N, C-alpha and C positions, 0 to 999 in steps of 0.2 A: 778445877776444869782439867781433865786428862788430855792426852795426845789426840785420841780419836775425835773427841768433841771439838778441839781446836782445828784439826783438819777439816772436819764436816763443817764448822762455821766458816772457816776460810774459803772453802769450796763454795758454799752458798754465796758469800760476799764476792767471791770471783766471777760467779755467774751473773749475779746483779751488776757488777761493775762493767762485765763484758756487754750485757744487754743495754745497759745506759749508754755506752759508748757506741754501739751499733745504732741505737735510736738516733743519737745526736748526727751520727754520720749520714744516716738515711735522711734525716731533716735538712741537713745542709745541702746534701746532694740533690734532693727535690728541689730545694729552694733555687739553686743553680738552674736547674731544668725549666723552672717557672720563669726565671728571669730571661733565659734564652727564648723561651716561647713569646714572652712580651715583646722582645726585641724583633722577633720575625713578624708578630701581629702589627707592630708599628710600621714595619718596612712594607707589609702588605697594603695596610691602610693608606700609607703615602703613595704607593703604586696606583690604587684604586682612586684615589683623589686626583693624581695626575691624569689617569684616564678620563675620568669624568670631565675635567677641565678641557682636555682636547676634544671630547665629544661635544661639550657645550659649544665650543668655538665652531666646530663643523656645523652643528645644528644652526646656530646663528647665521652662519654663511648661507646655508641652504634656504633659510627663512627668507633672507635678504633676496636671494636670487628668485625665490617664488613671488615675493612681493613685486619685484622689478618686472617679472614676467607678466604678472597680473596688471601692473599699471600700463604695461605696452599692449594690453589687449591679447595676451595669450601667445605672442609670437616668439 
């Protein structure tokens, strides 16, 4: 194997190693973004559930008031 073949072989290997490292970096970086997105979705889900519970309580109070008014003859 002469010098030119060695340099060419190492060049190809270098490019392949670089591409593998970049692929791993992109995968890890994307994984972090996905985890952050899941945390935001979990937070949003908790906010929605809290809002629904508050709305449920308000609706129950309104229903009680309407029932009370109906029993009192609409006064």
